[in-house]
N, C-alpha and C positions, 0 to 999 in steps of 0.2 A: 504493500500500500504506500509506503514512504517513497519507493522508487517511482510509483505512478505520479505522485505529487511533484517530484522533482522533474519528471518528464513534462508535466503540464506547465510548470513554471518556465522550463526551457522553451517550450513552444510559444508561450506568451511573450517571452523575451524576443525570440526570433520574429514573431509576427509584428510586434510594436516597432522594432528596428526597421523591418522591411517597409511598413506603412509610412514611417517617418521619413525614410529616404526617398519615398515616392512624391512627397509634397514639397513644392518649392516655396520659399518665403513670399514670393509675389502672389501665389495662389491664395494665401491667407491674409493678404494685406500688410505684410511686413517688408521692410527694406532688406535687400540682400547684403548691403554693407560690404565689409572687407572680403577678400577672396577666401573661398571655403575649400577645405581639403576633401570633403565628402559631400555627395549630393543630398538634397533634402533639407529638412529642418534640423536645427540643433535641439538637444534635450531641453535647454533653457527656454527655447521658443515654444515647444510643445507644452511645457509647464505653464508658461504665461497664458497661452490660449486656453488651456484646460483649468486655469485658476487654481493651480496647486503649486507647492514649492518645488524648486528644481531638485532639492534633495529627495523629496517624496517620489517624484517621477523617476529619478535615477534608480531608486530602490526597486520600483515595480518593473522597470525595464531590465534590471539586473536579475530578475527572477526571485527577489526576496519574498518571503512569506509575510505579506502585510495585508491589513484590512483595506478593502476598497468598496465604496458605496455605489449604488446605482447612479446617483447624480454625477459623480466623478467620472464613471465610465461613459455616461452620455456625453459629457464635455470632451472626453478623450476621443470618442468616436467622431464628434463634430470637428475637433481640431485636426484630426488625421483624415478627415473627409472620407470616412468609411461608407460604403454602400450598405444596403440592408443585410446582405449575406455576411459581409465582413463585421458588421455591428453584432450580429448574432454570434459569430465566431469569437469575437472579443469577450462577450458576456460569458460564453460557455467556458472559455479558458480562465477567466478571472474569477467568476462566481459559480461556475458549474451549473448554470441555469440560463435559459434564454432571456432576452430583455423583456421588460413589461411592454404591453401593447396598449396604446391609448384608446383606440376605437376598435370595435368588433365588426368584422365583415363576414357575412355568411359564406361558408366554403362552397366551392363549385363541385358538383358531383358529375363526373364524366359519363358519357353514354356507356362506356365499358363497365363502370361500376354499377350503373343502373341495371344493365343486362345481367351481370353476375349475380346481383341481388335477387332478381326474378327467377334465376335458374336454380336456386337453392331448394326448390320443390317443397317438401313437407317440413323444412327447417324454418321456423319463424325467425326473421332477421330484420334488422334495421340499421341505418347509419345515424349516428348522433354527432352533433357539432360540439365545440368546446363548452358551450352552455348546457350541454346534454339535451338540447332540443332534438327530437326525433325528426329528421329532415327527409328521410326516404325509408320505404318499407316494402316488403313483398306481400303477396296475397296470404301466405300462411300466417304472417304476423297479424294481419287484419282479422282473420277468422278466429284468432285466439284472443287478441287484445282490443279489437274494435276498429271501426273505420276512422282512421286518423285524418282523412281528408276533410272531415266535418268538424274537427276539433280546433280550438284556439291554440296559439303558440304555447301558452302556459299549460294547457291540458296535454300538449304533446311533449312536455319537458319530462325527461326520464326521472330526474331527481324529485320533481314534484309528484309524479305518479307513485314512485316507490314509497314516499312518506305520507301520501294523502289519499290514495285510491285503494279502496278495500280489496280489489282484485289482486293487488300485489302483496297484500298482507295475509292471504290465504295460505294454508298448509303449515309446514314445519317452521317454527319461529327462528330456529337456528339458521335455516336456509334464507329466510327473509333478512336476517341481520347480516348474513354473508353478502347478499346482494346489495343491501343498503350501504355497507362499508365499502364495497367495490365502487359503487356509483359515487359515494361521497369522496373517495380518494381522488377519482378523476375530476370531480367538481372542484375540490380544493386546489388541485394542481392547476387547473385552468384559471381559477380565481387569482392565483399568484401571477399569472401572465397578464390578466386584464384587470388588475387591482384598481385602476383609475376609472374603469367603466362603471357608472352608477347603477346599471342593471343588476349587478351582483349584490350590491348593498340592499336593494329592494327585495330581491329574491331570498336572500339570507334572512332578512328581517321578517318577511311574511311566513317563511317556513318555520322559523323559530317561534313565531306566535301561534301557528296552527298545530305544529307537531312537537310534542314533548320529546319524542325519540330523536328527531333531527336536532333539537336544541341540545340534548345530552351528548350525542355523538359529535356534533360540531365543536362543542366546548372541549372535547378530549384532545383535539388536534392529533389524532392518531394517524400514522402512516400505514396504510394497508396496501401493500404492493402485490396485489393478486389480480389476474385477469380471468380467473375461472371461478365458477360457483355452481349452485344447484337451485332448481326451482320446482316445487310441486304446487299444484293448484287444482281447483274444481271448476271445470267449464260448464256453463248451464246446459249446453247441448251435448257435449262430448263426454262429460264426466271427468274422472280423475286423470290428470296429465302430469308427466314427470319430464323434466328437462335438465340437461347439463348446459350451463351458460359459459360462453367464451366471448371475450372482448378482444378485438384485434385492431391495431392501428393500421390504416391503409398505407401502402408504400409511397404513394405520390402526394400525400397530404397529411401533415401532422395535426390538422384540424378536423379530421374525420376518423371516426372509429366504428368498426363493424361489430355489432352485437348479435350473436347467434344463440338461439335457444334450441339446441340439438336434442331431439327426442331420445330418451334413454333406451338403450338397446334391450334391456330386460323388461320393457313395458310395451303396451300397445298404443303408445302415444302417436307414433307415425301413422298407423292405420286410421286412428280417429281423425287426425288432421286431414288425411287423404279423403275421408268421407265428407268432412266439412267443406273441403275445397270443391268436391264434386257437386255439392248442392248450392254452392255460392253463385248468385246471379251476377 
């Protein structure tokens, strides 16, 4: 683990030096002054632009293990004229997390992802965005959980449904808590990325007011790093159903996650879903 940290600091050092060498004084409104032995900005100039001391900037560029805040990293990114990908890389190297995002933009679901979703057959599945809004679903998901095309955005929010909709509370309490913790972990991770977006404060306040379970689990600040779970429920038409739950991040977008409710092999859940699909208008 210590060697990994050393490697990360070395990569940060190399990255900062390479970006500093790329920017000329004229590009940031500084005078070139006397002849320079190396291209780009001097350390003292980067420190000036980022509003930090030269000593502090020297330490971070030397790979020292020092504390760095989000505002300072933002100023460094601006001083070094980093693009979006470089800014993300800087944050990952310095803080081991992506930079916060000021505004939320709904992710785009490609035709290929749409087609793949529909071809899952008797596996109820959906895509959720960083807010855990269910933004796409297949026919099997609808025959089990309802027609999402008729629901409001809040009613299509997975975290809202898990903590407020009775259908998700059915069955084994341990399985519900497993699902709730999984959803809450993703919700909290996304909240860290969009912490300046007021939508999150409203959603958290409303859930805290309505659901004692949400209020209790949210206050724990637990990290539940699992993408698998189980779900048992009673469907009004099909009867008892059992699923293994799997959440997968899509390869082309960090803002989309595929959630699949795979019928358990030792149950008749798949047959029941097939019958429901056959009678669906």
